[in-house]
C-alpha positions in Angstrom: -25.9 -28.5 -7.7 -26.3 -31.1 -10.4 -23.8 -31.5 -13.3 -26.2 -30.0 -15.9 -26.6 -26.8 -13.8 -22.9 -26.6 -13.2 -22.1 -26.9 -16.9 -24.7 -24.2 -17.7 -23.2 -21.8 -15.1 -19.7 -22.5 -16.5 -20.9 -21.6 -20.0 -22.5 -18.4 -18.8 -19.3 -17.5 -17.0 -17.3 -17.9 -20.2 -19.9 -15.8 -22.1 -19.7 -13.1 -19.4 -15.9 -13.1 -19.5 -15.9 -12.6 -23.2 -18.5 -9.8 -23.0 -16.6 -7.8 -20.4 -13.2 -8.4 -22.1 -14.6 -6.7 -25.2 -15.1 -3.5 -23.1 -11.5 -3.5 -21.8 -9.1 -0.8 -22.9 -5.4 -1.4 -23.1 -3.2 1.7 -22.5 0.5 2.0 -23.4 2.8 4.6 -21.7 5.5 5.0 -24.4 7.9 6.9 -22.1 7.9 4.2 -19.4 7.2 1.4 -21.8 4.5 0.1 -19.5 0.9 -1.1 -20.0 -2.2 -0.5 -17.9 -5.8 -1.3 -18.4 -9.1 0.5 -18.5 -12.8 0.4 -19.4 -14.6 2.0 -22.4 -17.6 4.0 -21.1 -20.1 6.2 -22.8 -22.1 8.8 -20.8 -24.3 11.1 -22.8 -22.3 12.3 -25.8 -19.0 11.7 -24.0 -16.6 8.8 -24.5 -14.3 7.9 -21.6 -11.6 5.4 -20.8 -11.9 4.8 -17.0 -8.7 3.6 -15.4 -6.6 3.9 -12.3 -5.3 7.3 -11.3 -1.7 6.1 -11.1 -1.9 5.0 -14.8 -2.3 8.6 -15.9 0.8 10.8 -15.9 0.7 14.6 -15.4 0.7 15.1 -19.2 -0.8 12.1 -20.9 -1.1 13.6 -24.4 1.4 12.2 -26.9 2.6 9.9 -24.1 -0.3 7.5 -23.6 -1.5 5.4 -26.6 -4.7 3.3 -26.7 -4.3 -0.1 -28.4 -6.6 -1.1 -31.2 -8.1 -4.5 -31.5 -5.4 -5.6 -34.0 -2.7 -4.9 -31.4 -1.5 -1.7 -33.1 -1.4 1.9 -32.3 -2.0 4.9 -34.5 1.6 6.2 -34.2 1.1 9.1 -36.6 -1.1 12.0 -35.5 -3.1 10.4 -32.7 -5.2 13.3 -31.5 -4.8 14.7 -28.0 -7.3 13.6 -25.4 -10.1 16.1 -25.0 -9.7 16.1 -21.2 -8.2 13.9 -18.5 -8.4 13.8 -14.7 -7.5 11.7 -11.8 -7.4 11.1 -8.0 -4.4 9.3 -6.8 -4.2 8.8 -3.0 -3.8 5.9 -0.7 -7.6 5.6 -0.5 -8.8 6.4 -4.0 -7.0 5.6 -7.3 -9.2 6.5 -10.2 -8.8 8.5 -13.4 -10.3 9.1 -16.9 -9.3 10.0 -20.4 -11.8 11.5 -22.8 -11.9 11.1 -26.5 -14.0 13.2 -28.9 -16.7 11.3 -30.7 -14.9 12.0 -34.0 -11.7 10.5 -32.7 -13.4 7.5 -31.2 -15.3 6.9 -34.5 -12.2 7.2 -36.6 -9.9 5.0 -34.5 -12.1 2.7 -32.5 -15.5 2.8 -34.3 -16.6 -0.8 -33.6 -15.6 -0.6 -29.9 -18.6 -1.3 -27.6 -19.1 1.2 -24.7 -20.4 0.5 -21.2 -23.7 2.3 -20.7 -24.8 4.0 -17.5 -27.4 1.3 -17.0 -24.6 -1.3 -17.0 -22.9 0.4 -14.0 -23.9 -0.3 -10.4 -23.0 1.1 -7.0 -22.6 -2.2 -5.2 -20.5 -1.1 -2.2 -18.0 -3.8 -1.2 -19.7 -6.2 -3.6 -21.9 -9.3 -3.0 -20.0 -12.1 -1.4 -22.3 -14.8 -2.9 -21.9 -13.4 -6.5 -19.2 -14.3 -9.0 -17.2 -11.3 -10.2 -14.7 -10.8 -13.0 -11.6 -8.6 -12.9 -10.4 -7.7 -16.4 -7.1 -6.5 -17.7 -3.9 -6.9 -19.6 -1.1 -8.6 -17.6 2.3 -7.4 -18.9 3.8 -10.9 -18.8 1.4 -11.8 -21.7 2.5 -8.8 -23.8 4.7 -9.7 -26.8 6.3 -7.2 -29.2 6.3 -8.1 -32.9 8.0 -6.2 -35.7 6.3 -5.9 -39.0 7.9 -4.6 -42.2 5.6 -2.1 -43.9 6.0 0.0 -47.0 6.3 3.7 -46.1 6.8 6.2 -48.9 8.1 3.5 -51.1 10.7 2.3 -48.6 10.6 -0.6 -46.1 10.1 0.5 -42.5 10.0 -1.5 -39.3 6.8 -0.9 -37.3 6.7 -2.3 -33.7 3.3 -3.5 -32.7 2.2 -5.6 -29.7 0.3 -8.7 -29.1 -1.6 -8.7 -25.7 -3.8 -11.0 -23.9 -6.8 -9.5 -22.0 -7.7 -11.9 -19.3 -10.5 -12.3 -16.7 -9.9 -13.3 -13.1 -13.0 -14.9 -11.7 -13.4 -14.4 -7.9 -15.8 -13.3 -5.2 -15.4 -10.2 -3.0 -14.4 -10.4 0.6 -17.2 -9.9 3.1 -17.3 -8.1 6.4 -16.0 -11.1 8.3 -13.0 -11.6 6.0 -12.2 -7.9 5.5 -8.4 -7.2 5.8 -7.2 -5.0 8.7 -4.1 -3.7 6.8 -2.6 -3.3 3.3 0.9 -3.0 1.9 2.3 0.4 2.6 0.4 0.8 5.8 -3.0 1.6 4.3 -6.1 0.3 6.1 -8.8 -0.9 3.6 -12.0 1.2 3.9 -15.4 -0.4 3.2 -16.6 3.0 2.0 -14.0 3.1 -0.8 -12.7 -0.3 -1.6 -13.5 -3.7 -3.1 -11.1 -6.5 -2.0 -10.7 -10.0 -3.5 -8.5 -13.0 -3.0 -6.2 -13.4 -5.9 -7.7 -16.5 -7.5 -5.6 -19.6 -7.7 -7.2 -20.6 -11.0 -10.4 -22.0 -12.4 -11.3 -25.7 -11.9 -13.4 -27.7 -14.2 -17.1 -28.3 -13.1 -17.1 -31.8 -14.7 -16.1 -34.4 -12.1 -15.0 -36.8 -14.8 -11.8 -34.6 -15.2 -9.1 -34.1 -12.7 -9.2 -30.7 -11.0 -6.0 -28.8 -11.8 -5.7 -25.1 -10.7 -4.5 -22.9 -13.5 -1.2 -21.0 -13.2 -2.2 -17.4 -13.3 0.1 -14.5 -14.2 1.1 -11.6 -12.1 -1.7 -8.9 -12.3 0.8 -6.2 -13.1 -0.6 -4.3 -16.1 -4.2 -5.0 -15.1 -4.4 -1.7 -13.0 -7.4 0.3 -14.1 -9.2 -2.7 -15.4 -12.9 -3.2 -14.6 -14.4 -5.1 -11.7 -17.6 -6.7 -12.8 -20.5 -8.4 -11.1 -21.6 -11.1 -13.5 -25.2 -10.9 -12.3 -25.6 -14.6 -12.2 -28.6 -15.7 -10.2 -29.6 -19.3 -9.6 -32.6 -20.4 -11.6 -33.0 -17.1 -13.4 -32.6 -16.5 -17.1 -29.3 -14.7 -17.6 -27.8 -12.7 -20.5 -24.5 -10.7 -20.7 -26.5 -7.5 -20.2 -26.9 -8.6 -16.6 -23.2 -7.8 -16.0 -22.6 -4.7 -14.0 -19.4 -2.6 -13.7 -18.9 -2.1 -9.9 -15.2 -1.0 -9.6 -11.7 -0.4 -11.0 -8.8 -2.6 -9.9 -5.6 -0.8 -8.9 -3.3 -2.8 -6.5 -2.3 -6.1 -5.1 -0.9 -7.0 -1.6 1.3 -10.0 -2.4 1.9 -10.8 1.3 -1.9 -11.5 1.7 -2.5 -12.5 -1.9 -5.3 -9.9 -2.2 -6.4 -7.6 -5.0 -8.0 -4.2 -4.2 -10.1 -1.8 -6.3 -12.0 1.4 -5.9 -15.8 1.3 -5.9 -17.2 2.8 -9.2 -19.1 5.6 -7.5 -15.9 7.3 -6.7 -15.0 7.3 -10.4 -18.4 8.7 -11.2 -17.9 11.5 -8.6 -14.7 12.4 -10.4 -16.6 12.6 -13.7 -19.3 14.8 -12.1 -16.6 17.1 -10.7 -15.2 17.7 -14.2 -18.6 17.5 -16.0 -21.4 18.9 -13.8 -23.8 18.7 -16.8 -23.6 14.8 -16.5 -24.7 14.7 -12.8 -28.4 13.9 -13.7 -27.2 11.0 -15.8 -25.4 9.3 -12.9 -27.1 10.8 -9.8 -28.8 7.5 -8.9 -25.4 5.8 -8.7 -23.7 8.3 -6.3 
């Protein structure tokens, strides 16, 4: 690969990373004071936040808040979720929160949604293709206190500043597939996507010294999207070539691996709760 091609690919990767970060949801559990991640998805007239099953408590209403782009929450009167559901087992870890169109428009009106044609059932993923895992690591969350005027009196309002990041990596192939996982689980190629936790991105320009980046712990990224960038050598590329292929949910620190659930299992959960949407996603199941 010549330098011009490498620089072009580097630019496309950065564009793809920005595009998929824009579709990332940040979820705050106010009882546990914990963050998790998700993906904004639109199917038919329904608006969902797809996430990991373990990120959704038994009663998420009034407990889970969705962060706005300015790093704030609507503390007063945030409407209940229309519906929620999850699967949380050693094999599958997926869940969803549904917002009404009215709530979505009022609180998150400019938020882009992932369309069904931007989702792909890719199995364990394509070894040769670059992927992005998106989410909000808790080590990058900073709490800020603003003084606001409420009913003519000063009031302290706690907001948060978060960093949504993209880990660029490629999925493990059959030959590299792990034989075990933390907790005794054996990864299953019918359910999982597995990636090496990347050591950092290196510059493609040989004039600069290669220095791996120091990456944060992925805690807080659970539920974030796993995306195939759709980059193909010598083909014209656009961000619309990105495809959502899974949802990340766990890390095995002993092996330095990240695992996610293939997106078709999230879609199966949606069809279970919304049979009327089956025709919309049948080709992906």
